[in-house]
N, C-alpha and C positions, 0 to 999 in steps of 0.2 A: 640339431643334436648338440646339447650342451651337457658336458660331463663335469660334475662338481668334485673337487678334491677335498677330502676330509680325513679325520683320524690321524693315523701315523703319517699319511702322505702329506697332510696339511702342514705338519711340522718339519717336513724335509725341505731344505732350501733348494729351490729349482734354479738352475743356472740361467742367469739373465743374458740375453743376447739381443743384438740390434739387427734390424733388416738391412742396415748399411745404406739406407736411403736418406738423403738430406731432407730436412723439412722443406716443402715446396717453397720456391722463391716467392711465389705469389700468395703465400699463406695469409697475408694481411691485406691483399689488394683484390679488387674486383677484376675478374678476367672475362674475356669474351665481349661480344657486342650486345649492348642493351641490357646489361645485368645490374644497373645501378640501383634499382629499387628492390632487388631480391636479396634476402638475407644470406649470409655466408654460413656454411656448415662448419662447425669446429673441427680442427684437424689435430690429431694426437701428435705429440712430439716424442720422437724416439732418439736414443743415443746414436751417435754417428761414428762411422769408420770410413773416412775419405779414401783410404787406400784400396777399399773394395771397388770403388768406381774406376780407379786406375787398372785394377785387375780385369774389370769388365772391358775396358778399352783395349787391353792387350788381347783378350779373347776374341773380340770382334775384328780387330785388325788381322789376326791370324786367319780367321775364316774368310774375310774379304780378299786377302792376299792369295789364298788358295784358289778362290773362284776366279780371280783375275789372271793370275799367273801360276797355274798348277805345276809347271815345270820348275820354276824357281822356288816355290814353297810347297813341295809335294805332301808335306804332313800338316799343312795349315788347318785342315779339317779338325784337328785336335782342339781348336778353340771351342768347339761345341762341348767337348768334355769338361773344359774349364768352367763353362756356364753351368753344366750339370752339377759339378761339385759345389759351386758357389750357391746355386739355387737350393740344393739339399741342405746346405749349412744354414742358409738364411731363413727358410720357412720353418725349419725345426727350431731355430733360435727364437723366431718371432712367437711361435706357439708356446714355447717354454716361458718366454718373458710374460706373455699375456696370462698364462696360468699362474705364474708367480705373483702377478699383480692382483688378479681378480679371483684366484683360488678356483678357477674352473677353465675348461677347454670350450671356448665358444666357437665351435666349428662353422656354423652358418656365417658368423661375422668374418671369419678367415676366408671363406670361399667367396663372399661378396667382395672383399678387398682384392682377391685374385682376379675376379671377373672385371672389376674396374681397371685393374692394372694392365690386363692382357687383351681383353676382348675388343674394346673400341678401336684401338690402333690397328689391330689385325684385321678387323672387319673393313675399315676404311681402305687399307691396303688391298684386300682381296677385291673389293668393288672397283677401285680405280684400275688395278691391273687387268681385271676382266674386261673393262671398257677399252683399255689400251690395246688388247689383242685384236680388236676390230680395226683399229687404225693401222697397226703394224702388219697384220695379215701374216703371210708366209707360214701358215699352219701353226701359229703360236697358240691358237685356241683348241688344238687337238687335245681331247681328254679333259677339257676345262671343267665340264660338269662334275666329274668325280673329284677333281682337284679342289674345287670350291666346296663341295660337300664335305670332303675330308678336312679342309681348313676350318670351316665353320663349326664342325662337330669335334674338333681337336682329336681326330683319329686319322690324320693324313698318313702316318706311318703304316697303319694296317691296310689302308686303301692301296698304298703302293705295293705292299706284299701281295694282297689279293689279286691285283691286276698284273703282277709280274713285272713291274717297272724296275729297270736297272738304275740304281742310285747314281752310278758313274756314267750314265748315258751322255755322250758329248754331241751326238749328231743333232737331235732335236730335244733337248732337255725340257721337261715341263716347267712352266713359269712359276709354279707354286711348290716345286719339289722340296724346297728347304723347310717347309712347315712340319716335316716329320719330327724334328727335334722338339718343337713346341707341343706336338701331340704327346710325346713321351712325358714332358714336364707336366702338362695338364693332367694326364692320367695319374701321374704320381701325386699331384696336389689333391686329387680326389681321394685316393686310397690312404696315403701315408698319414695324414692328420688323424684318421680314425685309429690306425695302428699305433700311432704315438700316444694318443689319449688312453687307449686301453693298456698299452705296454707299460706306461709310466705308473699305472695303478697296481700292476701285478709283478713287475720286475724291478730289481734294484737298478740303479744307473749303470753300474759296471756290467751287469748281465745284459742290459738292453744294448749297450755298446757292442758287446760280443755278438749278440743276435743280429744286429745291423751289419756287422762286419762279415758274419757268416753268409748272410743273404747276398751281400755284395760279391763275395767270392763265388757263390753259387751261380749268380748271374753271369759273371765273367767266364766261368767254366762252361755254362750253357751256350754262350757265344762261340766258344771254341768247338763245341760239339756240333753246332749247326753250321759252322763255317764251311763253305764250299768255294774252292778257288775260282770256278767259272763265273760265279756271280754271288758275292758275299752280301747282297742286299738284305736278305732275311736276317742274317746274323747281325747286321749293322743297325737296322732301323727298328727292330722288334723291341717293344717295351721290356719284355722279359729278359732279353739278352743284353740290353744296353742301359739298364737302370742302375748299374753298380756305381756310376759316378755320383748320382743323387744320393745313394745310400752311404757312400764314403763321406760325403759332406754332412749328412745327417748324423753319422757316427761321431764326426768331429764336434758337432754342436752338442751332442749328448755327453761327450767325454769330459774328464776333469782337467783337460789341458789348460794351462794358465793363459788367460788373455784378458784384455782390459774391459771386456763387455760382461764380466761376471756380476752377479747381483750385489756382491759386497764392494764392487768397484776397486778391489785390491789390485795394485799393479804387480806385474811379475818382477822378480829380482833381476839384478843386472846379469847374473849368470844365466838365468832363464831366457832373458831377452837375447843374449848373445847366442845361445843355442837355437832359439827360434829363428833368429836372423840367418844363421848358418843353414838351417833346414830350408828356409825360404829361398836363399840363393841357390842351393843345390837343386831344389825343385824347379826354379826358373831355368837353370842350366839344362836340366833334363827336358823340360818343355820345349825350349828353343832348339835343342839338338834334334829332338823328335820331329818338330815342325819342318826342319830343314832337310830331313833325310828319309823319313819313312813314308812310302807311298801307300795310298789307300788300298791299292790292288794287291799289296804284298800280304803275306800271312802274319806278319808281326802284330798288326793291330788286334787281330782276332784271337791270338794265342797268348794273351797276357800283356801286350804292349799298351793297350788303352787302360788297363787296370793300373799299370805302373804310372802312367800319366795322371790318372785320377788321384793316386796317392801323392804324387808330386804337386798336383794342384791343391790338395788339402794342405800341404806344407806352405804353399804360397798364401792360401787363405789365412792360415794361422799367423803368418808373419805380417799380413796386411792389416789385421785387427789389433796388432800390438804396436807400441811405440818403438819401432825399429827403423833403422836407416832405409830398409827396403820399403817399408810402409810410407815413409816420407817421400821416397822417390816416386812411388805410385800415386801419391796424393798431389802431384803438381797440377796446376790449374788446367792445362790443355788435356791431360789424361782424364781428369775428373769431368770436364765438359763432355768429352767423347764418351766416357763410360756412362754418364747419366742418360745419354741418347743412344746407347748401344742396342737397346731393344728395337727402336725404330730403324737403326742402320741395318740390323740383321733382317728385319722384315722387308725392307725395300731394296737392298743391294742386289739380291739374286734375281728377282724379276726384271729389274732395270738392266742388269747385265745381259740377261737372255734376250730381251727385246732389242737392246742396242746392237748386240753382235749379230742378230738376225737381220737387222736393217742395213748395217754397214757392209761395205765390200769386204770379202774375206781377208784381204791383205791388211785391212785396217781394224780387224776384230780386236787385237790386243789393246790398241789405243781406245777403241770404242768401249771396251769393258772397263778400262781405267777411268774414263770420263764418267761412265754410268755410276761407278762406285762413288765418285766425288759428288755427283748429283744426289745420290742416295743419302749422303751425309746432310745435304741441305734440306731434302725432303723430310728426313728424320727430325731435324731441328724444328721445322714447321709443325710436324706432328706432335712433337714434345710440347711445344708452346700452346697449341690450340686444341689438341685432342687428349694427349696423355695426362698432362698435369691437371686440367680442369676436371676430367673424369675421375682421377684418383683422389683429388682433394674434396670435390663437391658431390661426387656420385653421378651416375649416368643419367638418371631421370632429372635431377636438379640441373645438370648442365644443358640437357636438351630443352628444358623449359626456358633457361636463360637465352639459349640460341633463338628460341621461338618468340621471345619477348618483343622484338621489333615488329613482328606481324600484328600483334595486338595494337601497338601504337599506330601502325600503318592503317589498320582498319578504322581507328578512331579519328585519324586526321589524314584524309586522302589528299589534302592539298599539299602535303609535304612528304611525298614518297621518298623513301630511303633507297636511292638508286644502287648503292653498293650492296645493300642487303638483298634487293631484288635480283641483282646480277649473280650474287653468290648462290642464292636459292635456286635460280633457274639453272645455273651451271650444275649444281649438285643433282637436280632432278634429271638433267640430260645424262649425266654420268651414270646414275643409277639405272635409267632406262636402257642405255646402251649396254651396260654390264649385264642386265637381265636378259636382253636379247642375245648377247654373246654366249651366255651360259645355256640358254634354251636351244640355240642352233648349233652349238659346238659339236663337231664330229668326235666320235669316240677314238678314232685313230687318224693320223695323217697319212697321206699317200706313201711317204717313206716307210712309216711303221707297217702299213699294209704290204708294201713291197718286201720288207725284211721278213715278215711273217710268211709270205708266200715262198720266199727263198729258203727259209728254214724248213718248210714243209717239203719242198722239192728235194732238198738235200737228205732229209730224213727218209723219204720214200725211195730214193735211188738205191739200186742193188749194190751190195758191197762185194768186192772180189774175194775169192778164197785165197788163203795163205799159200805162198809158193813153197815148193820143196827146197830145203836148204841146198845150196850149191857152193862148191869151193871156188868156182870161177866167177868173176864179176861180169855182170851183163854188158854186152857190147852196145855201143852207141846206136840208137835206133835210126833207121832211115826214114824219118818222119818229115812230112811237109804239112802245110796248112790244109792240103786236100785229103791227107790220110790221118792226121792226128785226131783222135777222138772217135774215129770210125773203125779203121783197121788197126790202129795203134792205140792202146789204152793209156789214159792220162790220169795222173793223181794230182789233185789240186789242193792247196792248203792256203788259208787266208783268214781275213777278218770280215767285218760287216760289208765292205765294198764287194767282196766276192759273193757274199750272201745275197746282196741286192741284185747281182748279175746272174745268179744261179739259174733261173729259168731259161734265159737265153743261152747260157753255156751248155746246159744239159740238152737243150733242143739242137744245138749245132754240133755237139759232141756226145753222142749217146753212150759212148764207152768212158765217160768221165766219172771218176770217183773223187768227190770233193769233201773235204773236212774243213769247215769254217764256222766261226761263231762271232756274234756281235760282242764287241769290246775286247777281242783278243789283241794282245800286243806281240812284239816279236818273239819274246820268250815262249809264249803259248804256241805260236805257230811252229817255231823250231822244235819244241817238244813233241808236237803232233807228228812232224815229219820223222823224228827219231823213233817214235813208237811204231809208226807204220813200217819203217825200215827194219826194225827189230822183229816185227811179225811177218815180214816178207810179203807185204801186200802192195808195195810200190809198183806203179806202172813204169814202162820205159821212158815216159815223159813226165816230168814233175814240174808243176806250176806253183810258185810261191808268191803270194800277194800280201805284203805286210807294210807297216809304217804309217797306217792311218791313225793309230792311237798312241804312238810313242816312238822313241828312237829305235834304230836298227843297229844291233851289235855287228859291225862289219867283220871283226875278227872271228866271231862265232859263225857268221854266215860263210866265211871262207872255209872254216873247218867242216861245216855241214856239206858244202858243195864238194870239197876234195876228198872227204872220207865217206860219209854215209851215202852220198849221191854219185860217187865215182862210177863212170861208165854209163850214166844216164843223161838224157838231154834235159837240161834245166832251163826253165823260163822264169825270170824275175820280173815282176810287175813294178814299174816305177810309180811310187805313190803320189797322189795329188791331194794335199791337205792344206789349202791356202790359209794363211793367217796363223797356223800352228808353229810354235817355235822349233819343232823338231823336223819340219819338212825338209829344210836344206840338208841337214845331216843325214836323214834317212834316204833321201834321193841320191846323195853323193855315195853312200855306202852301197846301195843297190847298183848304181851305174859302174862303180869301180870294180865290184866283183864280176859283173857281166863282162867288163872289158878285159879282165885279167885271165879269163878261162875260156878256152875254145868251145867247151861243152855247154856254156851258159850264154843265153841270149836275153836281150832286154825287150820286154813288151812295154813300150813307152806310153802308158796310160796317161801320165802327166802331160806329155806333149800333145796327146790327142784331145784333151778336154780343157786345158788351161785357158781360162777366160770364156769358155763356151758354156755359159750357165744354162742354156736351153737344154743341155744334155744331162743336167744334174738336178737332184732333188732340192728342196727348199734350204737344206743345210749347205749346199754348194760343195759337197764332198762325195756323196753317194750317187751312183748313176740312176736316172729315171729309166723308163722303158726304152727310150731312144738311146740313152747313154749305155744301157746294158748291151745293146747291139754293137755299139762302138767298142765297148770293153771286150766283147767276144771276138770281134774282128781283129782287134789289136793283139790279143793273145795268140790267135791262130797265125797271123801274119808274121809274128816273131820267128816262126820256123822257116819262113821263106817259101819260095815255090809258087807263089800266087801272082 
């Protein structure tokens, strides 16, 4: 599909912009093995904006920091939105530049360049990671078939929505979970160039900017509409709800904002550069403040927070493509090096972190994640040198022919076999075969996922108690023991995924159990559920609270909950066991202290019962397996004494 510009549109100057990518360092050299006799394809030279590489580096560092240390960088996921804004700006600028130079929109050529840029590196990563799941084991291959299919078709985000995957799953996160963002970008790359080509013909530049801005706001509003506190995954990973960052970047490229990549190459005035610098610094401050404070599970991202960050990122982009002090700071050599390899770092860091933390002992998980991130940088550098750059500069077919060239020489001269080439080829063949076997035999669900599904079904089918008649007197403390609780004495339990996993055993041992628990719940969610049940008058004489698996426990709020809403009831607090998580010590201390300070509160020492006993735990070493669920139930009942 090639659209030609003519008439009035042909005389309208189109704003020139650069993709912000340096000319390949190997533009004049042969790359790869055995390519000396093959001609080089000419590479087009584009204007440069080194500050954009620094901005890429900042974005990928935020994302990696979030995945390695989410407690220290709770809003680091916002780096993805920086990438969105940057991508929307760059592809729009590239299309406008090409249209300005050739007087036409050559969309097939644009799509071919995108395929060269994104597909080879991603395909290599998917194949290698699929093979590694066989070596690592520990249920890392669960759901791999659909993850690979989503990754190869650039629709990972919609596969996650269709399968009900929780984006923030910490227990057994999918190894290719991070490809959702690349799916959104690729889907945008397919649709937006057509919209741009048609829109530039029928709309003035100012109206087109307004239209793109309206679409961005509509997408952000749709995210807020679809947001649900229990699991915001649909609102977060949907293309329709999260495309606003790309549209904000596209609107910036379409606008008349002064920057150095315009077709007339006119520099902005000193006053303009001063204002752009101030906007960039302000945008950077907003971005860093957000990254350090706003959790993914809060309502802020979905009710306008990410839109604000996208606008701040646009200010950063504008500053990075001008001759400003901020652009100079972003263009320092280390940041440029990291930014040029940011795509590979993003591809590799998440699966390597997942695999490393699954292999390492729980206590060493943070260190294992950090080391995996460093390894990802090295792997990304190799991918950049041997996969990304050759494919981008020479094309996929041309590069594959050059890689295969030694085979022809080997066939012609069998007396001089190239051992290195044979070794590399054999290794690649083994990796592909192992990966194919892993995908073919991968189970749809891990034992833990099956256990959680069973627990959720058991809790959903359990009968709910009727509301009590309001009474002015507080209930008296029950005379409950482990022999009577759950049978003659009704129990109300509240918790997170650990309680869900143990639900079948709990309900079997305590038929009068009324449990409310959900995967991913943090302390605030559990406490809110307790308060709602107390307000409706459906609490039993005994209340079990199991929390601390997914985050810190607010000790002061727990004190208020026990002394006010649960006054007169027997309360059992379950000591959390989440080895390797930075909040374990604090959560455990809070629960133990509240239990020690109140006579009506007793401690069910789940932590002490399973610490180091991995045979009682699922592959994530946090949730109980079938044997562990029995221990969990016995621990809760024994907290009442009398056995």
